[in-house]
Structures are given as structure tokens and as C-alpha cells.
N, C-alpha and C positions, 0 to 999 in steps of 0.2 A: 143709185143702188146697183144698176147693171155694171157700171164702170168698176165699182168696188169688188163685185163678184169676179169680173175679168182679172183685176189685179191679183186677187187671191188665187185664182187658177194659175196665173203665170208664176206666182211664188211657189205653188205646189209642184208645178212642172220643173222649176229650177231645182227644188229639193230632190225630186226624182232623178234629175240629171246628175246631181252630185252623188247620190247613192249608187247610180248605175256606173259612174266613173270609178268609184271605189271598188265595186264588185267586178268591174271589167265586163259589164253586161252590154255587149256590142249591139245586140238586137234592139234593146230598149233605147240605147243612145241613137241608133239609126232612126228610130221612130220619133224621138223627141227633138232631134237637132234638124234645123232647116238645112236644105242642100246648099244654100248660099251663106252659111254661118261664117262669121269671122270672130275668132277668139283671140284676144290680146292678153298676153301674160305680163306679169309684173316686170319681167326682164325687157319687155318691149317686143318680144317675139310674137309674130302673128301666125295663126293657123287657120286653115279652112276645115271643113268637116272631114274630108277624106284623109288627110294626113293625121288629124287628131285621132280618128278611129284606128288607123294603121299603127300609130304609136302606142295606143292602149293594147291593141291585139298582140303586138310584138313584145310587149313588156317594157318598151323604152320609157313610156310614161306609166308609172305605177303610183296610185294614190292610197295612202293609209287612211286619210280622212280629208274632208273638204269642209271648211267652215267659213262662210262669208261674214265679214264684220258689218258691212252695210250693203243693203240691197235696195235699189230704187226701182220702182215700176211706174211707167207712164203708159196710158192707153189713149190712142188717138184714133177714133172710129174703129176700124178693124185691125189696127196695128198696135202691137204691144212692144214696148222697149224695156229691157231689163238691164240695169247697170249694177255693178257691185265691186267691192274690194274684199 
């Protein structure tokens, strides 16, 4: 039961992240994203947290909407892993 609640919370945070990226809400993104974030794009490009936030702030990355087709969540003790396409 606890693991299911953890998975649901991770999914909620992911949705908040998508919404914050669309709005350009840098403060929310800074709170939600881990400092050691690695983001892999469909093109194969990798980003860490700082460049991701800078690109959103500068307008280089603008999102009209973000919709994940598949989201997987796994919880191992105190670690949650979110994968998606």
C-alpha cells in the first residue's frame, strides 16, 4: 500500500513538472527537479538541471504542451525511478 502511494506521488510530481515546464515556472521546477537530474531527449541530447532551467528561462526551450505516452514508476526503498516516452 505504501509503495502504491509513493508511485502515485511520483506521478503527481511528474505532472506538476510538465505543467511548470509549459508555464515556464522556474521556481517550481527548481523545487521539483533534483540537483543531479539527467534529462534525455528523443534526439539523444542530454541535459542536467542547470542548462534545462537556463534554456527555459531564455526561451530557447518553449513548451506548448507535454503529454507522456507511457510513464513507468518503480520504487526501491527510498528511491523512486520515473521513466517515460
